[in-house]
C-alpha positions in Angstrom: 12.3 122.6 57.2 10.5 119.3 57.6 6.9 118.9 56.6 4.7 118.1 59.5 1.8 115.8 58.8 -0.7 114.1 61.1 -0.6 110.3 60.7 -4.3 110.3 60.0 -3.7 112.6 57.0 -0.9 110.2 55.9 -3.2 107.2 56.1 -5.9 109.0 54.1 -3.6 110.2 51.3 -0.1 108.5 51.1 0.7 110.3 47.8 0.5 113.7 49.5 3.4 112.7 51.7 5.3 111.1 48.8 5.4 114.4 46.9 7.5 115.9 49.7 9.9 113.0 50.1 10.4 112.8 46.3 11.6 116.4 46.5 14.1 115.5 49.2 12.2 116.9 52.1 11.8 115.2 55.5 8.2 114.5 56.5 7.5 114.2 60.2 4.4 112.2 61.0 2.7 113.2 64.2 0.5 111.1 66.5 -1.7 112.9 69.0 0.0 116.1 68.0 3.5 114.9 68.9 6.3 113.9 66.5 6.4 110.1 66.1 8.1 109.1 62.8 10.3 110.7 60.2 10.2 109.8 56.6 12.8 110.5 53.9 13.4 109.3 50.4 15.1 105.9 50.6 18.0 106.8 48.2 18.7 109.9 50.3 18.7 107.9 53.5 20.9 105.3 52.0 23.4 107.9 50.8 23.4 109.4 54.2 24.0 106.1 55.9 26.9 105.3 53.6 28.5 108.7 54.3 28.1 108.1 58.0 29.8 104.7 57.6 32.7 106.3 55.7 33.1 108.9 58.4 33.3 106.3 61.1 35.8 104.3 59.1 38.0 107.4 58.6 37.8 108.2 62.3 38.9 104.6 63.2 41.8 104.8 60.7 42.9 108.2 62.0 42.8 106.9 65.6 44.8 103.8 64.7 47.3 106.0 62.8 47.7 108.3 65.8 48.0 105.4 68.2 50.7 103.8 66.0 52.6 107.2 65.9 52.5 107.3 69.7 50.1 110.3 69.9 47.5 108.2 71.7 47.5 105.5 74.2 44.9 102.9 75.1 43.7 102.8 78.7 42.4 99.8 80.5 39.0 100.1 82.1 40.6 100.4 85.5 43.0 103.2 84.3 40.1 105.1 82.8 38.0 104.8 86.0 40.9 106.1 88.0 41.4 109.1 85.7 37.7 109.8 85.7 37.7 109.7 89.5 40.7 112.1 89.7 39.1 114.4 87.2 35.8 114.5 89.2 37.6 115.1 92.4 39.4 118.1 90.9 36.1 119.7 89.9 
């Protein structure tokens, strides 16, 4: 569960927020009572970004493999629009 901290409290005492992010928690800074920013530990964010990049690369590789095996085909923009139009007409 993220810690919710008004930005004014953050400005007054940055270290109070750092204790949460150092423990791996997300801190949501609010402005005028609404969520505005999210803070996380840099190393945690970086690891998450790297994992996301790996997942995207795996998805691309899987798609290319399936396409090479004939399981998928690439549509032109015109073909896609025509299929979408047919699909919408059937609904």
